[in-house]
N, C-alpha and C positions, 0 to 999 in steps of 0.2 A: 258811440263807443267810448270816446274820451270824455270824461266828465269835467275836465278843466281846460281852460283856454291855453293856447300856445304860450302866451305871455306869462300866465301863472306858472306853468310847468317850467319855463325857462328861469323865472325868478327863483323858484324853489330849488332848482338844480344848481344855480349859481351860489345860492346861500349855502348849500350842502358842500360844495367843492371849493369855496373861496379859500379855505385854509390850505388846500393842496396846490393852489395856483402859485407858480414860482415867478412867472414873468408878467410884467405890465403890458398894456396894449402897445406902448411905444417900443418896448423891447421886442415884442413879437414882430413888429414891422421891421426892426433892424435885423432880426434873425432871417426873415424872409428876404430882405435885401442882400444879406450875406450869401444866401443860397443862389440868388439870381446872379450875383457877382462871381460865382464859380466855386464857392466852398463846398466840400463834400459833407455828407451827414456826419462822418467821423470828426471832421474839422469843426463843425458846428458844436458837436458834443463837447469837444475839448475847450473851445473858445467860451462857450456859454455855461459850462459846468453842468450839463444835462445828465440825466441818469442813463441814457443810451440812445442808440440811433433810432429806435422806434419812437421815442419822444420827439426827436428832431423831425422825423418824417411827419408825424401827426401835426406838429405846429406849422410846418411849411405847407402841408396839403389840405388841412381841414380848418373849419371855423373854430377858432380858439378865442373865446370871449372871456374877458376878465372884468372885475369891478375895481381893480386897483387903479 
């Protein structure tokens, strides 16, 4: 059904979204550490200047891979 390998699809999707990526891999780890240390999503949004709580939730709970 899929005509491209997972690696090719991932590479193409990262190339397409690299301009939209705001945080580096190191920053993602710091954001996740802040959440573990008790910050709320609203506090994460304010601290890291995110667009909203949905972005904070996605970063904390999903695989967020960057090339930065």
